[in-house]
C-alpha positions in Angstrom: -38.3 -66.9 -68.7 -35.1 -65.5 -70.4 -34.5 -63.3 -67.4 -34.4 -66.3 -65.0 -32.0 -68.2 -67.2 -29.7 -65.2 -67.5 -29.8 -64.7 -63.7 -29.0 -68.4 -63.2 -26.0 -68.2 -65.5 -24.7 -65.0 -63.8 -25.1 -66.8 -60.4 -23.2 -69.8 -61.7 -20.4 -67.7 -63.1 -20.0 -65.7 -59.9 -20.2 -68.6 -57.6 -16.4 -69.4 -57.6 -15.8 -65.8 -56.4 -18.2 -66.3 -53.5 -16.7 -69.6 -52.6 -13.2 -68.2 -52.4 -12.4 -67.2 -48.8 -10.8 -63.9 -48.1 -8.3 -63.7 -45.3 -8.5 -60.5 -43.4 -6.4 -59.4 -40.3 -6.0 -56.4 -38.1 -2.9 -54.8 -36.6 -3.0 -52.3 -33.7 -0.2 -50.1 -34.9 -0.3 -47.8 -31.9 0.2 -50.8 -29.6 3.0 -52.1 -31.8 4.8 -48.7 -31.8 4.4 -48.6 -28.0 5.5 -52.2 -27.2 8.1 -53.0 -29.9 11.6 -53.5 -28.4 12.9 -51.1 -31.1 10.8 -48.3 -29.6 12.4 -48.8 -26.2 15.9 -48.9 -27.8 15.1 -45.7 -29.6 13.9 -44.0 -26.4 17.1 -45.0 -24.6 19.2 -43.7 -27.5 17.5 -40.4 -27.4 17.9 -40.2 -23.6 21.6 -40.9 -23.9 22.1 -38.5 -26.7 20.2 -35.6 -25.0 21.1 -36.2 -21.4 24.2 -33.9 -21.4 22.3 -31.0 -22.9 19.5 -31.6 -20.4 22.0 -31.4 -17.6 23.4 -28.2 -19.0 19.9 -26.7 -19.0 19.3 -27.7 -15.4 22.6 -26.1 -14.4 21.7 -22.9 -16.3 18.4 -22.8 -14.5 20.1 -23.3 -11.1 22.6 -20.5 -11.9 19.8 -18.2 -12.9 17.8 -19.0 -9.8 20.9 -18.2 -7.6 21.3 -14.8 -9.3 17.6 -14.1 -8.8 17.8 -15.1 -5.1 20.9 -12.9 -4.7 19.0 -9.9 -6.2 16.0 -10.5 -4.0 18.1 -10.9 -0.9 20.7 -8.1 -1.5 19.0 -5.5 -3.6 18.4 -3.2 -0.7 22.1 -3.1 0.3 23.5 -2.9 -3.3 24.4 0.2 -5.1 22.3 1.2 -8.1 25.1 0.3 -10.5 25.6 -3.2 -8.9 21.8 -3.8 -8.9 21.5 -2.8 -12.6 24.5 -4.9 -13.5 22.9 -7.9 -11.7 19.5 -7.3 -13.3 21.2 -7.1 -16.8 23.0 -10.3 -16.1 19.8 -12.0 -15.0 18.0 -10.8 -18.1 20.9 -12.1 -20.3 20.8 -15.5 -18.5 17.0 -15.7 -19.0 17.3 -15.1 -22.7 20.2 -17.6 -23.0 18.2 -20.2 -21.1 15.1 -19.6 -23.2 17.1 -19.9 -26.4 18.9 -23.1 -25.2 15.5 -24.6 -24.3 14.0 -23.9 -27.7 17.1 -25.3 -29.5 16.9 -28.4 -27.3 13.2 -28.9 -27.9 13.7 -28.4 -31.7 16.7 -30.8 -31.9 14.9 -33.4 -29.7 11.8 -33.3 -31.8 13.8 -33.7 -35.0 15.7 -36.7 -33.6 12.5 -38.2 -32.2 10.8 -37.9 -35.6 13.8 -39.6 -37.2 13.6 -42.5 -34.8 9.9 -42.7 -35.1 10.2 -42.8 -38.9 12.7 -45.6 -38.8 10.5 -47.6 -36.4 7.4 -47.0 -38.6 9.3 -48.4 -41.6 10.3 -51.5 -39.6 6.7 -52.0 -38.5 5.5 -51.6 -42.1 8.0 -54.1 -43.4 7.0 -56.6 -40.6 3.4 -56.2 -41.5 4.0 -56.6 -45.2 6.2 -59.7 -44.7 3.6 -61.3 -42.4 0.8 -60.6 -44.9 2.8 -62.2 -47.7 4.0 -65.2 -45.7 0.5 -66.0 -44.2 -1.4 -65.1 -47.4 -3.5 -62.3 -46.1 -5.7 -60.6 -48.6 -6.2 -57.6 -46.4 -4.6 -56.3 -43.2 -6.2 -53.3 -41.6 -4.7 -50.8 -39.2 -6.2 -47.5 -38.0 -9.8 -46.6 -38.2 -11.1 -50.0 -37.2 -13.9 -49.8 -34.7 -13.8 -53.5 -33.7 -11.6 -56.5 -34.5 -12.0 -59.9 -32.8 -9.0 -61.7 -31.5 -9.4 -64.1 -34.4 -8.3 -61.5 -36.9 -6.0 -59.4 -34.6 -2.4 -60.2 -35.7 -0.7 -57.5 -33.6 1.0 -60.1 -31.4 2.5 -61.7 -34.4 3.9 -58.4 -35.6 5.3 -57.7 -32.1 7.0 -61.2 -32.1 8.6 -60.4 -35.5 9.9 -57.1 -34.3 11.3 -58.8 -31.1 13.0 -61.3 -33.3 14.5 -58.6 -35.5 15.7 -56.7 -32.3 17.8 -59.7 -31.2 
């Protein structure tokens, strides 16, 4: 009998915890990072910043291609010293192009990561402010197998980021 009384008391004490509703939401961060206006602005900034270097790489490639075509076309009528000189020049241009491409790729990746980090911080802040303003107890992101539209607040986060971008 004492067991049943104890169990009833425990149930009565725990009841307010059960009665309290927990507000849970879900944010599709990948979609936010893809659709946020800040992401498009960052992409355009990177394109503007790296366009001149990309044009230089294209010009270097064309120059190298012309030299290779000249060698293929005129090798039979060139003297040995002219041919060796042209082959050395082609080799030097190939090395220079390879080095320039690697530097471009490294620099681009560094800048892209900087922009992505900045965007991720803005998304995190938008998520945090929404959670506080709308009294969410828990907002989930990655690793969720299913989230109904009722708990998906991704559109609200995108709206906040759009408002911030103005």
